[in-house]
RODO-2510 file (C-alpha; in nm, 4 decimals, decimal comma):
residues 511
     n   res          X          Y          Z
     1     m    -4,0180    -0,5137    -2,5802
     2     p    -4,1566    -0,8015    -2,3729
     3     v    -4,1859    -0,7166    -2,0050
     4     r    -3,9505    -0,9958    -1,9012
     5     a    -3,6769    -0,8766    -2,1403
     6     a    -3,7162    -0,5144    -2,0284
     7     r    -3,6871    -0,6135    -1,6622
     8     a    -3,3826    -0,8251    -1,7423
     9     l    -3,2135    -0,5213    -1,8993
    10     v    -3,2872    -0,3094    -1,5936
    11     f    -3,1418    -0,5779    -1,3667
    12     a    -2,8373    -0,5962    -1,5943
    13     a    -2,7937    -0,2207    -1,5533
    14     v    -2,8228    -0,2601    -1,1749
    15     f    -2,5610    -0,5359    -1,1858
    16     v    -2,3108    -0,3321    -1,3871
    17     c    -2,3665    -0,0101    -1,1918
    18     a    -2,3165    -0,1925    -0,8599
    19     a    -1,9936    -0,3461    -0,9880
    20     c    -1,8696    -0,0044    -1,0997
    21     g    -1,9661     0,1576    -0,7694
    22     l    -1,7707    -0,0940    -0,5646
    23     v    -1,4675    -0,0549    -0,7911
    24     y    -1,4702     0,3192    -0,7210
    25     e    -1,4756     0,2511    -0,3455
    26     l    -1,1913    -0,0002    -0,3640
    27     a    -0,9872     0,2284    -0,5894
    28     l    -1,0050     0,5088    -0,3316
    29     v    -0,9087     0,2724    -0,0493
    30     a    -0,6185     0,1276    -0,2480
    31     l    -0,4907     0,4701    -0,3539
    32     g    -0,5004     0,5948     0,0041
    33     s    -0,3135     0,2864     0,1229
    34     y    -0,0412     0,3407    -0,1374
    35     l    -0,0037     0,7139    -0,0746
    36     m    -0,0705     0,7466     0,2995
    37     g     0,0338     0,4029     0,4276
    38     d    -0,2369     0,3258     0,6866
    39     s    -0,4850     0,1013     0,5050
    40     v    -0,7219     0,0722     0,8032
    41     t    -0,7573     0,4495     0,8381
    42     q    -0,8013     0,4984     0,4647
    43     a    -1,0658     0,2258     0,4419
    44     s    -1,2498     0,3719     0,7417
    45     i    -1,2531     0,7233     0,5946
    46     v    -1,3685     0,6128     0,2509
    47     l    -1,6307     0,3580     0,3545
    48     s    -1,7890     0,5586     0,6361
    49     d    -1,7979     0,8731     0,4216
    50     m    -1,9488     0,6924     0,1232
    51     v    -2,2083     0,4966     0,3218
    52     f    -2,3260     0,8177     0,4910
    53     a    -2,3406     0,9928     0,1531
    54     m    -2,5402     0,7046     0,0050
    55     g    -2,8155     0,7762     0,2572
    56     v    -2,8066     1,1448     0,1659
    57     g    -2,8216     1,0580    -0,2050
    58     a    -3,1152     0,8221    -0,1569
    59     l    -3,3160     1,0941     0,0216
    60     a    -3,2233     1,3525    -0,2400
    61     t    -3,3961     1,1488    -0,5124
    62     k    -3,7450     1,1880    -0,3636
    63     p    -3,8370     1,4984    -0,5679
    64     l    -3,6831     1,3421    -0,8823
    65     r    -3,9128     1,0409    -0,9113
    66     r    -4,1426     1,2051    -1,1667
    67     r    -3,8475     1,2492    -1,4028
    68     a    -3,6785     0,9259    -1,3033
    69     v    -3,5440     0,8428    -1,6511
    70     e    -3,3719     1,1760    -1,7006
    71     a    -3,2558     1,1853    -1,3382
    72     f    -3,1040     0,8390    -1,3582
    73     a    -2,9232     0,9215    -1,6840
    74     v    -2,7771     1,2375    -1,5293
    75     v    -2,6732     1,0486    -1,2139
    76     e    -2,4941     0,7815    -1,4169
    77     g    -2,3187     1,0377    -1,6348
    78     l    -2,1927     1,2292    -1,3318
    79     l    -2,0976     0,9076    -1,1505
    80     a    -1,9035     0,7778    -1,4512
    81     l    -1,7202     1,1083    -1,4959
    82     l    -1,6370     1,1583    -1,1287
    83     g    -1,5583     0,7922    -1,0617
    84     g    -1,3469     0,7566    -1,3729
    85     l    -1,1425     1,0676    -1,2942
    86     s    -1,1316     1,0161    -0,9157
    87     v    -0,7983     0,8340    -0,8926
    88     l    -0,6261     1,0738    -1,1314
    89     g    -0,7648     1,3786    -0,9527
    90     l    -0,6683     1,2555    -0,6063
    91     y    -0,3191     1,1648    -0,7241
    92     a    -0,2832     1,5193    -0,8603
    93     a    -0,4064     1,6625    -0,5278
    94     f    -0,1426     1,4553    -0,3486
    95     a     0,1448     1,5314    -0,5877
    96     w     0,0987     1,9052    -0,6417
    97     l    -0,1502     2,0539    -0,3939
    98     d    -0,0897     1,8651    -0,0686
    99     l    -0,4683     1,8467    -0,0259
   100     y    -0,5166     1,4735    -0,0455
   101     v    -0,7317     1,4093     0,2641
   102     p    -0,9809     1,6965     0,2082
   103     a    -1,0058     1,5999    -0,1589
   104     l    -1,0594     1,2341    -0,0653
   105     i    -1,3445     1,3210     0,1709
   106     a    -1,5119     1,5407    -0,0909
   107     v    -1,4766     1,2854    -0,3728
   108     a    -1,5904     0,9945    -0,1554
   109     f    -1,8966     1,1908    -0,0431
   110     a    -1,9924     1,2885    -0,3987
   111     l    -1,9487     0,9326    -0,5257
   112     g    -2,1480     0,7944    -0,2332
   113     a    -2,4350     1,0367    -0,2919
   114     l    -2,4551     0,9429    -0,6596
   115     i    -2,4398     0,5695    -0,5824
   116     g    -2,7106     0,6121    -0,3189
   117     a    -2,9383     0,7770    -0,5765
   118     e    -2,9254     0,4791    -0,8115
   119     i    -3,1476     0,2222    -0,6377
   120     p    -3,4462     0,4507    -0,5590
   121     l    -3,4544     0,5722    -0,9202
   122     l    -3,4164     0,2195    -1,0553
   123     m    -3,7021     0,1086    -0,8316
   124     v    -3,9266     0,3687    -0,9936
   125     l    -3,8206     0,2569    -1,3421
   126     l    -3,8759    -0,1086    -1,2597
   127     q    -4,2276    -0,0356    -1,1361
   128     r    -4,3048     0,1442    -1,4611
   129     i    -4,2323    -0,1728    -1,6534
   130     r    -4,4556    -0,3868    -1,4324
   131     r    -4,6180    -0,3081    -1,0998
   132     q    -4,5228    -0,5507    -0,8243
   133     d    -4,5071    -0,5792    -0,4499
   134     a    -4,2500    -0,3378    -0,3070
   135     g    -4,0855    -0,6114    -0,0993
   136     s    -4,0358    -0,8337    -0,4032
   137     a    -3,8972    -0,5451    -0,6076
   138     v    -3,6494    -0,4491    -0,3351
   139     a    -3,5393    -0,8114    -0,2975
   140     e    -3,4744    -0,8508    -0,6717
   141     l    -3,2951    -0,5190    -0,7045
   142     s    -3,0843    -0,5921    -0,3964
   143     a    -2,9894    -0,9347    -0,5302
   144     a    -2,8696    -0,7858    -0,8605
   145     d    -2,6912    -0,5090    -0,6702
   146     y    -2,5079    -0,7483    -0,4352
   147     v    -2,4049    -0,9858    -0,7134
   148     g    -2,2699    -0,6906    -0,9110
   149     a    -2,0753    -0,5774    -0,6057
   150     l    -1,9249    -0,9259    -0,5789
   151     v    -1,8072    -0,9163    -0,9401
   152     g    -1,6694    -0,5634    -0,9039
   153     g    -1,4933    -0,6521    -0,5808
   154     l    -1,3190    -0,9484    -0,7433
   155     a    -1,2464    -0,7736    -1,0729
   156     f    -1,0599    -0,4854    -0,9079
   157     p    -0,7667    -0,6751    -0,7492
   158     f    -0,7477    -0,9617    -0,9985
   159     v    -0,8109    -0,7900    -1,3343
   160     l    -0,8271    -0,4103    -1,3302
   161     l    -0,5373    -0,3347    -1,0959
   162     p    -0,2774    -0,5769    -1,2399
   163     v    -0,3756    -0,5299    -1,6062
   164     f    -0,4666    -0,1601    -1,6309
   165     g    -0,3383    -0,0006    -1,3120
   166     q    -0,5328     0,2332    -1,0859
   167     i    -0,5737     0,5360    -1,3123
   168     k    -0,6611     0,3531    -1,6344
   169     g    -0,8696     0,0965    -1,4494
   170     a    -1,0928     0,3677    -1,3010
   171     l    -1,1272     0,5397    -1,6398
   172     l    -1,2267     0,2144    -1,8068
   173     v    -1,4871     0,1419    -1,5403
   174     g    -1,6256     0,4930    -1,5834
   175     a    -1,6787     0,4285    -1,9540
   176     v    -1,8586     0,1007    -1,8827
   177     n    -2,0676     0,2764    -1,6163
   178     v    -2,1957     0,5510    -1,8449
   179     v    -2,2822     0,3119    -2,1268
   180     a    -2,4578     0,0568    -1,9054
   181     g    -2,6399     0,3140    -1,6964
   182     t    -2,7335     0,5824    -1,9459
   183     a    -2,7646     0,4089    -2,2819
   184     v    -2,9719     0,1145    -2,1577
   185     v    -3,2188     0,3272    -1,9657
   186     l    -3,2544     0,5880    -2,2404
   187     w    -3,3174     0,3148    -2,4932
   188     l    -3,5673     0,1260    -2,2754
   189     f    -3,7643     0,4365    -2,1775
   190     r    -3,7073     0,6468    -2,4895
   191     r    -4,0810     0,7097    -2,5354
   192     e    -4,1019     0,8705    -2,1916
   193     v    -3,8319     1,1260    -2,2715
   194     g    -3,8784     1,4242    -2,4997
   195     r    -3,6724     1,4439    -2,8159
   196     l    -3,4703     1,7424    -2,6964
   197     a    -3,4005     1,5887    -2,3549
   198     r    -3,3016     1,2616    -2,5204
   199     a    -3,0630     1,4410    -2,7558
   200     l    -2,9085     1,6382    -2,4700
   201     l    -2,8608     1,3276    -2,2566
   202     c    -2,7098     1,1303    -2,5440
   203     g    -2,4793     1,4211    -2,6222
   204     a    -2,3734     1,4384    -2,2589
   205     m    -2,2977     1,0660    -2,2633
   206     v    -2,0779     1,1121    -2,5698
   207     v    -1,8962     1,4012    -2,3994
   208     v    -1,8331     1,1886    -2,0899
   209     l    -1,6979     0,9060    -2,3064
   210     a    -1,4775     1,1511    -2,4965
   211     v    -1,3351     1,2982    -2,1746
   212     l    -1,2661     0,9543    -2,0292
   213     g    -1,1158     0,8289    -2,3560
   214     t    -0,8884     1,1312    -2,3970
   215     t    -0,7765     1,1061    -2,0356
   216     y    -0,7079     0,7349    -2,0842
   217     a    -0,4814     0,8148    -2,3802
   218     l    -0,2911     1,0730    -2,1735
   219     a    -0,2868     0,8763    -1,8474
   220     d     0,0649     0,7394    -1,8829
   221     r     0,2115     1,0828    -1,9491
   222     f     0,0211     1,2292    -1,6545
   223     e     0,1352     0,9521    -1,4193
   224     v     0,5007     1,0013    -1,5133
   225     t     0,4745     1,3776    -1,4592
   226     a     0,2905     1,3449    -1,1277
   227     r     0,5261     1,0789    -0,9987
   228     q     0,8313     1,2856    -1,0843
   229     a     0,6794     1,5770    -0,8908
   230     l     0,7021     1,3629    -0,5759
   231     y     1,0767     1,3012    -0,6099
   232     r     1,3548     1,5571    -0,6276
   233     d     1,5858     1,3410    -0,8400
   234     p     1,5265     1,1891    -1,1857
   235     i     1,3360     0,8599    -1,1774
   236     v     1,5201     0,5751    -1,3480
   237     v     1,2852     0,2894    -1,2524
   238     s     0,9169     0,3023    -1,1596
   239     e     0,7008    -0,0037    -1,1163
   240     r     0,3642    -0,0649    -0,9531
   241     t     0,3368    -0,4216    -0,8260
   242     p     0,0485    -0,5977    -0,6477
   243     y     0,2301    -0,5202    -0,3217
   244     q     0,3812    -0,1734    -0,3539
   245     e     0,5152     0,1039    -0,5752
   246     i     0,8887     0,0693    -0,6410
   247     v     1,0802     0,3781    -0,7491
   248     l     1,4543     0,4196    -0,8088
   249     t     1,5942     0,7686    -0,8535
   250     r     1,9483     0,8633    -0,9480
   251     k     2,1408     1,1860    -0,9759
   252     v     2,5092     1,2634    -1,0153
   253     a     2,6569     1,5477    -0,8092
   254     l     2,8990     1,8022    -0,9512
   255     s     3,1778     1,6058    -0,7845
   256     g     3,0777     1,3038    -0,9931
   257     r     2,9387     1,1087    -0,6972
   258     p     2,6144     0,9261    -0,7899
   259     d     2,3207     0,9110    -0,5481
   260     l     2,0918     0,6128    -0,6094
   261     r     1,7792     0,6092    -0,3938
   262     l     1,5127     0,3418    -0,3463
   263     f     1,1577     0,4361    -0,2469
   264     l     0,8809     0,1908    -0,1575
   265     n     0,5351     0,3482    -0,1555
   266     g     0,7067     0,6857    -0,1374
   267     d     0,9192     0,6023     0,1679
   268     l     1,2984     0,6270     0,1316
   269     q     1,4708     0,2907     0,1858
   270     f     1,8295     0,3953     0,1234
   271     s     2,0600     0,6464    -0,0393
   272     s     2,3754     0,5044    -0,1957
   273     v     2,5677     0,7984    -0,0472
   274     d     2,5318     0,6725     0,3112
   275     e     2,3550     0,3347     0,3034
   276     y     2,6771     0,1692     0,4204
   277     r     2,6283     0,3337     0,7613
   278     y     2,2856     0,1744     0,7973
   279     h     2,3768    -0,1712     0,6665
   280     e     2,7073    -0,1991     0,8520
   281     s     2,5262    -0,1082     1,1739
   282     l     2,2444    -0,3525     1,1021
   283     v     2,4551    -0,6548     1,0105
   284     h     2,7983    -0,6558     1,1733
   285     p     2,7058    -0,6415     1,5466
   286     l     2,4897    -0,9500     1,4830
   287     m     2,7737    -1,1307     1,3066
   288     a     2,9864    -1,1218     1,6232
   289     g     2,7835    -1,4260     1,7284
   290     p     2,7225    -1,7552     1,5451
   291     h     2,6512    -1,6904     1,1774
   292     g     2,6954    -2,0089     0,9793
   293     r     2,3306    -2,0064     0,8704
   294     v     2,1834    -1,6592     0,8254
   295     l     1,8189    -1,5651     0,7658
   296     i     1,7250    -1,2224     0,6268
   297     l     1,3590    -1,1215     0,6485
   298     g     1,2998    -0,8361     0,4050
   299     g     1,6039    -0,6616     0,2604
   300     g     1,5049    -0,7381    -0,0988
   301     d     1,7504    -0,4769    -0,2278
   302     g     2,0365    -0,7148    -0,1386
   303     l     2,2384    -0,4608     0,0599
   304     a     2,2161    -0,6383     0,3968
   305     l     2,2898    -0,9605     0,2090
   306     r     2,6014    -0,7970     0,0659
   307     e     2,7365    -0,7361     0,4166
   308     v     2,6517    -1,0900     0,5320
   309     l     2,8386    -1,2481     0,2421
   310     r     3,1584    -1,0644     0,3324
   311     y     3,2106    -1,3330     0,5997
   312     r     3,3697    -1,6365     0,4376
   313     d     3,2483    -1,8722     0,7108
   314     v     2,8830    -1,8038     0,6263
   315     q     2,7582    -2,1383     0,4968
   316     s     2,4147    -2,0271     0,3741
   317     a     2,2071    -1,7103     0,3542
   318     t     1,8299    -1,7347     0,3086
   319     l     1,6455    -1,4168     0,2132
   320     v     1,2651    -1,4006     0,2416
   321     e     1,1089    -1,1182     0,0381
   322     l     0,7393    -1,0630    -0,0305
   323     d     0,7652    -0,8909    -0,3683
   324     p     0,9255    -1,0873    -0,6557
   325     a     0,9577    -0,7636    -0,8519
   326     m     1,1920    -0,6279    -0,5850
   327     l     1,4134    -0,9349    -0,6109
   328     k     1,4174    -0,9121    -0,9900
   329     l     1,5136    -0,5450    -0,9756
   330     a     1,7961    -0,6156    -0,7291
   331     r     1,9333    -0,8841    -0,9619
   332     t     1,8925    -0,7131    -1,2975
   333     d     1,9110    -0,3360    -1,2539
   334     g     2,2641    -0,2276    -1,3346
   335     y     2,2882     0,0440    -1,0694
   336     l     2,1325    -0,1584    -0,7880
   337     s     2,3111    -0,4852    -0,8649
   338     e     2,6417    -0,2987    -0,8702
   339     l     2,5608    -0,1485    -0,5307
   340     n     2,4743    -0,4875    -0,3780
   341     r     2,7832    -0,6381    -0,5484
   342     h     2,5720    -0,8958    -0,7324
   343     s     2,5052    -1,0654    -0,4001
   344     f     2,2178    -1,2758    -0,5345
   345     a     2,4586    -1,4559    -0,7672
   346     d     2,6505    -1,6042    -0,4728
   347     p     2,5938    -1,9837    -0,4553
   348     r     2,5383    -1,9627    -0,0796
   349     v     2,2231    -1,7526    -0,1308
   350     r     1,8683    -1,8877    -0,1417
   351     t     1,5723    -1,6545    -0,2006
   352     v     1,2150    -1,7227    -0,0967
   353     t     0,9226    -1,5185    -0,2301
   354     s     0,6759    -1,5178     0,0552
   355     d     0,5217    -1,3136     0,3331
   356     a     0,7701    -1,3378     0,6206
   357     f     0,4966    -1,3828     0,8820
   358     s     0,3348    -1,6746     0,6984
   359     w     0,6705    -1,8278     0,6072
   360     l     0,7905    -1,8298     0,9674
   361     r     0,4756    -2,0111     1,0819
   362     h     0,5605    -2,3146     0,8700
   363     n     0,9407    -2,2954     0,8642
   364     p     1,1116    -2,6080     1,0058
   365     e     1,4695    -2,4766     0,9641
   366     r     1,6883    -2,3243     1,2342
   367     f     1,9249    -2,0325     1,1841
   368     d     2,2201    -1,8969     1,3772
   369     a     2,1520    -1,5331     1,2925
   370     v     1,8307    -1,3563     1,1870
   371     i     1,8173    -1,0083     1,0343
   372     v     1,4769    -0,8369     1,0306
   373     d     1,5062    -0,5574     0,7747
   374     m     1,1433    -0,4602     0,7178
   375     p     0,9804    -0,1321     0,6084
   376     d     0,8714     0,0996     0,8867
   377     p     0,5505    -0,0066     1,0673
   378     d     0,3242     0,2743     0,9445
   379     a     0,0343     0,0418     0,8575
   380     v    -0,1309    -0,2615     1,0144
   381     s     0,0045    -0,4816     0,7357
   382     t     0,3641    -0,3992     0,8340
   383     a     0,2996    -0,3607     1,2082
   384     k     0,2331    -0,7351     1,2302
   385     l     0,6020    -0,7831     1,1391
   386     y     0,6895    -0,6002     1,4619
   387     s     0,4431    -0,7846     1,6853
   388     a     0,5023    -1,0082     1,9858
   389     e     0,3613    -1,2971     1,7857
   390     f     0,6121    -1,2366     1,5057
   391     y     0,9090    -1,2196     1,7412
   392     g     0,7886    -1,5368     1,9105
   393     m     0,8148    -1,7152     1,5759
   394     v     1,1582    -1,5595     1,5174
   395     r     1,2727    -1,6957     1,8540
   396     r     1,1456    -2,0410     1,7603
   397     t     1,3493    -2,0378     1,4400
   398     l     1,6784    -1,9567     1,6174
   399     a     1,9352    -2,2318     1,6694
   400     p     2,0946    -2,2621     2,0170
   401     g     2,3108    -1,9559     2,0770
   402     g     2,1419    -1,7717     1,7896
   403     r     2,0776    -1,3992     1,7831
   404     v     1,8520    -1,1548     1,5984
   405     v     1,8757    -0,7900     1,4971
   406     v     1,5786    -0,5692     1,4063
   407     q     1,5772    -0,2338     1,2300
   408     s     1,3649    -0,0287     1,4674
   409     t     1,2974     0,3174     1,3152
   410     s     1,4257     0,6430     1,4660
   411     p     1,4627     0,6925     1,8437
   412     f     1,4620     1,0691     1,7805
   413     f     1,1783     1,1235     1,5313
   414     a     0,9653     0,8305     1,6509
   415     a     1,0832     0,7583     2,0055
   416     k     0,7652     0,5767     2,1096
   417     s     0,7890     0,3519     1,8044
   418     f     1,1500     0,2636     1,8771
   419     w     1,0961     0,1764     2,2424
   420     c     0,7704    -0,0048     2,1617
   421     i     0,9659    -0,2326     1,9268
   422     a     1,2339    -0,2872     2,1899
   423     r     0,9793    -0,3637     2,4615
   424     t     0,7870    -0,5996     2,2303
   425     i     1,1042    -0,7957     2,1508
   426     q     1,1826    -0,8165     2,5212
   427     a     0,8282    -0,9334     2,6022
   428     s     0,8796    -1,2164     2,3516
   429     g     1,1511    -1,3746     2,5681
   430     f     1,4599    -1,1939     2,4399
   431     g     1,7304    -1,0100     2,6216
   432     i     1,7785    -0,6873     2,4261
   433     r     2,0560    -0,4406     2,3487
   434     p     1,9202    -0,1265     2,1734
   435     y     2,1629     0,0963     1,9845
   436     h     2,1492     0,3826     1,7358
   437     v     2,3668     0,5581     1,4786
   438     d     2,3476     0,8619     1,2572
   439     v     2,2524     0,8002     0,8934
   440     p     2,2376     1,1412     0,7204
   441     s     1,9562     1,0411     0,4820
   442     f     1,7431     0,9127     0,7707
   443     g     1,8722     1,0996     1,0741
   444     d     1,9242     0,9214     1,4055
   445     w     1,8342     0,5564     1,3388
   446     g     1,7892     0,2703     1,5798
   447     f     1,8332    -0,1065     1,5966
   448     v     1,7729    -0,3766     1,8562
   449     l     2,0156    -0,6668     1,8965
   450     a     1,8566    -0,9544     2,0873
   451     a     1,9165    -1,3089     2,2065
   452     p     1,6923    -1,5485     2,4019
   453     g     1,7328    -1,4891     2,7725
   454     t     2,0464    -1,2828     2,8360
   455     p     2,1077    -0,9522     2,6537
   456     p     2,3898    -0,9915     2,3972
   457     r     2,7057    -0,7829     2,4099
   458     l     2,7562    -0,5044     2,1576
   459     a     3,0807    -0,5946     1,9818
   460     l     3,2305    -0,6692     1,6431
   461     s     3,3595    -1,0077     1,5374
   462     p     3,7392    -1,0599     1,5410
   463     e     3,6966    -1,1638     1,1762
   464     v     3,5034    -0,8507     1,0817
   465     p     3,5963    -0,7293     0,7321
   466     s     3,7202    -0,3786     0,6689
   467     l     3,4342    -0,1339     0,7313
   468     r     3,3861     0,2258     0,6197
   469     f     3,1901     0,3483     0,9217
   470     l     3,1619     0,1112     1,2166
   471     d     3,4370     0,0284     1,4647
   472     d     3,4387    -0,0879     1,8270
   473     a     3,4443     0,2614     1,9745
   474     t     3,1566     0,3794     1,7548
   475     l     2,9530     0,0699     1,8398
   476     q     3,0034     0,1131     2,2126
   477     a     2,8910     0,4753     2,1891
   478     a     2,5875     0,3643     1,9877
   479     g     2,4527     0,1818     2,2925
   480     n     2,4125     0,5068     2,4873
   481     f     2,0881     0,7066     2,4682
   482     a     2,0543     1,0670     2,5821
   483     k     1,7819     1,1473     2,8350
   484     d     1,5501     1,3020     2,5762
   485     l     1,5554     0,9804     2,3697
   486     r     1,4481     0,7434     2,6462
   487     r     1,0810     0,6448     2,6771
   488     d     0,9090     0,3899     2,8955
   489     d     0,5426     0,4917     2,8461
   490     v     0,4805     0,2398     2,5674
   491     k     0,2805    -0,0796     2,5325
   492     v     0,3678    -0,4101     2,3695
   493     n     0,2637    -0,4315     2,0033
   494     t     0,0450    -0,7340     1,9238
   495     l    -0,1696    -0,8535     1,6357
   496     m    -0,4874    -0,7700     1,8251
   497     d    -0,3599    -0,4351     1,9526
   498     p    -0,1276    -0,2805     1,6892
   499     v    -0,0372     0,0241     1,8983
   500     l     0,2807     0,0664     1,6956
   501     v     0,0847     0,2144     1,4040
   502     r    -0,0428     0,4920     1,6300
   503     y     0,3020     0,5551     1,7780
   504     e     0,4523     0,5712     1,4285
   505     d     0,1906     0,8187     1,3101
   506     e     0,2368     1,0377     1,6178
   507     g     0,6127     1,0357     1,5814
   508     w     0,6430     1,1199     1,2132
   509     r     0,3407     1,3495     1,1846
   510     d     0,5426     1,6702     1,2022
   511     y     0,8310     1,5598     0,9782
***
């Protein structure tokens, strides 16, 4: 083969291997974010572990340079097998063994070491084709490596994840990795490898492809089994969206009472057995004030919206939800739409598919009542929705006399989180009235009612509809906090200092 063509094939192998390597890194970060919640921590663990291991892998190749062809083929076969199976294996460790973090560290280190071994071995192979200045060779290899990383980094979120999902996407990349890395090099340098070694390496490549292909065919069955292991009740809906994993479970007790539960990224959002306690407590104290125009941030299940629409004098209700799949499920799923009483079909309702933080920045409308019904702030991405900057935008969107209520996690299980939220709202120019109720599925759960300036009064509207749980006496008692629930050693949560993530982790760590 002409020298130029041979070098082009080596650079093509570098390009593809770099793309595959970055996909493995991103897949581990994404999986950790889905399963553990804190994307910053997961990214830090994976990237620091892999970069360190890459240095170890690069040094480990020094004695292998004389057998660079065979060594590179073995490295690519192992990398394809481990990288392709990494997501599936870590999901299994999370679902059945409760060993996710140790397994993640081990897998990330092994992948990093194998990735780090690639470039030194490829440098040796490139020099065998044509001797050149070391600086020029490093520059060309690095350029191909970085461009491949760019393609892999873009392919993961825009092609692999939405089209194939995490498990199948990693398996597919593993197959591409072993073909590009092993087959190309063995073909280019076939005269430098003995017949037996070449046969063994080709056989190993076929075995790797067979393992990845068989696993790909069984991936859906495995995912269903592993997912069900995480939930005690039968799963009736499971969907992975670009934003989150949505799971609905449903069981029917011996008494005939159904229990429908919604989980987002594994976190319980409600149980139909007692969700009325949560949503009555969230909505109705707010509705004692002006409520002609209501804004709901989050609450894509439609249950808070259901309570809002029980007031006939509500003129409009705008609901801002990030995930369109959540809105579609709330409208079309028979169980969930029955629970929210088909609230999205009400002509007073307008839905907006957008990130609440970004939407508030550009929103020109004013609302009499704002309900912030967001997932718990266990990651930086959700902690921004509990920041001083966010509440400042909420205050700006309130009409004169308007009020806001915020779901604020548990003052018992996560006391620092609760009081951090309350203090952050207060620091944003609101007078606050914290309160809490018992929701059996959640435990002791807290809310903050707020209004610009003066703290609002905890009361129910004279026009309040018939409620199952909340009355005036219960609401007044909800404003009292026992001594062991009060905390004042908390900071204000901001975009630049998201202390709430740390408080949340500390609070829920033992539960």
